[in-house]
C-alpha positions as a Markdown table, in Angstrom:
| # | Residue | x | y | z |
|---|---|---|---|---|
| 1 | Unk | -8.0 | 113.8 | 108.5 |
| 2 | Unk | -7.3 | 110.4 | 107.5 |
| 3 | Unk | -8.2 | 108.3 | 103.9 |
| 4 | Unk | -10.9 | 105.0 | 104.9 |
| 5 | Unk | -7.9 | 102.7 | 104.1 |
| 6 | Unk | -5.5 | 104.5 | 107.0 |
| 7 | Unk | -8.2 | 104.5 | 109.6 |
| 8 | Unk | -8.5 | 100.5 | 108.3 |
| 9 | Unk | -5.0 | 100.3 | 109.0 |
| 10 | Unk | -5.1 | 101.6 | 112.1 |
| 11 | Unk | -7.9 | 100.0 | 113.5 |
| 12 | Unk | -6.2 | 96.7 | 112.2 |
| 13 | Unk | -3.0 | 97.5 | 114.6 |
| 14 | Unk | -5.3 | 98.2 | 117.5 |
| 15 | Unk | -7.6 | 95.1 | 117.1 |
| 16 | Unk | -4.8 | 92.7 | 115.7 |
| 17 | Unk | -5.6 | 90.3 | 118.7 |
| 18 | Unk | -9.5 | 90.1 | 117.4 |
| 19 | Unk | -11.0 | 88.4 | 114.4 |
| 20 | Unk | -13.4 | 90.8 | 113.2 |
| 21 | Unk | -13.1 | 92.7 | 110.5 |
| 22 | Unk | -11.9 | 96.6 | 110.9 |
| 23 | Unk | -14.3 | 97.5 | 108.3 |
| 24 | Unk | -17.3 | 96.8 | 111.3 |
| 25 | Unk | -15.3 | 98.7 | 113.8 |
| 26 | Unk | -15.4 | 101.4 | 111.5 |
| 27 | Unk | -18.9 | 101.1 | 111.2 |
| 28 | Unk | -19.6 | 100.7 | 114.9 |
| 29 | Unk | -17.4 | 104.0 | 114.6 |
| 30 | Unk | -19.5 | 106.0 | 112.3 |
| 31 | Unk | -22.7 | 104.4 | 113.7 |
| 32 | Unk | -23.6 | 102.6 | 110.6 |
| 33 | Unk | -23.2 | 99.4 | 112.1 |
| 34 | Unk | -24.9 | 98.1 | 115.5 |
| 35 | Unk | -22.9 | 97.4 | 118.6 |
| 36 | Unk | -21.9 | 93.6 | 119.2 |
| 37 | Unk | -23.5 | 93.8 | 122.7 |
| 38 | Unk | -21.6 | 94.5 | 125.5 |
| 39 | Unk | -18.3 | 93.4 | 125.0 |
| 40 | Unk | -17.9 | 95.3 | 121.6 |
| 41 | Unk | -19.4 | 99.0 | 121.3 |
| 42 | Unk | -18.5 | 102.5 | 120.3 |
| 43 | Unk | -17.7 | 103.4 | 123.9 |
| 44 | Unk | -15.1 | 100.6 | 124.2 |
| 45 | Unk | -13.7 | 101.3 | 120.5 |
| 46 | Unk | -13.1 | 104.8 | 121.8 |
| 47 | Unk | -11.5 | 103.8 | 125.1 |
| 48 | Unk | -9.3 | 101.7 | 123.4 |
| 49 | Unk | -8.2 | 104.1 | 121.1 |
| 50 | Unk | -7.8 | 106.9 | 123.6 |
| 51 | Unk | -5.2 | 104.3 | 125.7 |
| 52 | Unk | -3.1 | 103.2 | 122.8 |
| 53 | Unk | -3.0 | 105.7 | 120.3 |
| 54 | Unk | -0.9 | 109.1 | 120.4 |
| 55 | Unk | -2.6 | 112.4 | 120.5 |
| 56 | Unk | -1.8 | 113.2 | 116.8 |
| 57 | Unk | -2.9 | 110.2 | 115.6 |
| 58 | Unk | -6.5 | 110.6 | 117.2 |
| 59 | Unk | -6.5 | 114.0 | 115.7 |
| 60 | Unk | -5.7 | 112.8 | 112.3 |
| 61 | Unk | -8.6 | 110.0 | 112.8 |
| 62 | Unk | -11.2 | 111.9 | 114.8 |
| 63 | Unk | -10.4 | 115.3 | 113.7 |
| 64 | Unk | -11.1 | 117.9 | 116.7 |
| 65 | Unk | -15.0 | 118.3 | 115.9 |
| 66 | Unk | -14.7 | 114.3 | 116.4 |
| 67 | Unk | -12.6 | 114.3 | 119.6 |
| 68 | Unk | -15.3 | 116.7 | 120.7 |
| 69 | Unk | -18.0 | 114.5 | 120.4 |
| 70 | Unk | -16.2 | 111.4 | 121.7 |
| 71 | Unk | -14.4 | 112.7 | 124.7 |
| 72 | Unk | -17.2 | 112.4 | 127.0 |
| 73 | Unk | -17.0 | 112.0 | 131.1 |
| 74 | Unk | -18.2 | 108.6 | 130.7 |
| 75 | Unk | -16.0 | 107.3 | 128.5 |
| 76 | Unk | -13.2 | 109.6 | 130.2 |
| 77 | Unk | -14.4 | 108.0 | 134.0 |
| 78 | Unk | -14.0 | 104.3 | 132.3 |
| 79 | Unk | -10.3 | 105.1 | 131.0 |
| 80 | Unk | -7.9 | 102.3 | 133.1 |
| 81 | Unk | -5.2 | 104.7 | 134.1 |
| 82 | Unk | -5.8 | 108.2 | 136.5 |
| 83 | Unk | -3.2 | 109.8 | 134.8 |
| 84 | Unk | -5.1 | 109.1 | 131.3 |
| 85 | Unk | -8.6 | 110.0 | 132.9 |
| 86 | Unk | -6.8 | 113.6 | 134.2 |
| 87 | Unk | -4.9 | 114.0 | 130.8 |
| 88 | Unk | -8.3 | 113.9 | 128.6 |
| 89 | Unk | -10.5 | 115.6 | 131.5 |
| 90 | Unk | -8.1 | 118.5 | 130.9 |
| 91 | Unk | -8.3 | 118.1 | 127.0 |
| 92 | Unk | -12.2 | 117.9 | 126.8 |
| 93 | Unk | -12.3 | 121.0 | 128.8 |
| 94 | Unk | -10.1 | 122.7 | 126.6 |
| 95 | Unk | -11.9 | 121.2 | 123.6 |
| 96 | Unk | -15.6 | 122.6 | 124.9 |
| 97 | Unk | -13.7 | 126.1 | 126.1 |
| 98 | Unk | -14.5 | 125.1 | 129.4 |
| 99 | Unk | -12.0 | 126.5 | 132.5 |
| 100 | Unk | -9.4 | 124.9 | 133.3 |
| 101 | Unk | -7.5 | 124.9 | 136.7 |
| 102 | Unk | -3.8 | 126.1 | 136.7 |
| 103 | Unk | -0.5 | 124.5 | 136.3 |
| 104 | Unk | -1.2 | 122.3 | 139.9 |
| 105 | Unk | 2.0 | 124.1 | 141.4 |
| 106 | Unk | 1.2 | 124.5 | 144.9 |
| 107 | Unk | -1.9 | 122.2 | 145.2 |
| 108 | Unk | -2.1 | 121.1 | 148.3 |
| 109 | Unk | -3.1 | 117.4 | 147.3 |
| 110 | Unk | 0.2 | 116.5 | 144.9 |
| 111 | Unk | 2.4 | 115.5 | 147.8 |
| 112 | Unk | 5.4 | 115.5 | 144.9 |
| 113 | Unk | 5.9 | 119.6 | 144.7 |
| 114 | Unk | 5.4 | 119.3 | 148.9 |
| 115 | Unk | 9.0 | 119.6 | 149.9 |
| 116 | Unk | 12.0 | 120.2 | 148.2 |
| 117 | Unk | 14.1 | 118.2 | 146.6 |
| 118 | Unk | 17.0 | 117.8 | 149.4 |
| 119 | Unk | 15.2 | 119.6 | 152.2 |
| 120 | Unk | 15.4 | 116.8 | 154.8 |
| 121 | Unk | 19.5 | 116.2 | 153.9 |
| 122 | Unk | 19.9 | 119.5 | 155.8 |
| 123 | Unk | 18.0 | 119.1 | 158.7 |
| 124 | Unk | 19.0 | 115.6 | 159.4 |
| 125 | Unk | 22.6 | 116.0 | 161.3 |
| 126 | Unk | 20.3 | 118.3 | 164.4 |
């Protein structure tokens, strides 16, 4: 787990463009400070952290039990990029001991693996 000073440094790096004390962000995350309206609340801070920090930084920041608490279906649904939503939904299921789907090979919805790499090359001369 990170120390409080390391957490503040991490938050300061995330919110370099805002003029709010990192202590307030950390207080919101810990539930000690009330939200600053809809534009700055715990969910938005968690979303920004999930979108911008490395996985191992998140593990050090929250710990595994903390990640179980903050990675919720509501937070996942609000992530900006679809690949991140898929990634964190998988992580959420693993953390909560839910069954996860296979690796995705042979998935009919995934067009990347439907055709072998050079399949059309051999048939275009006919």
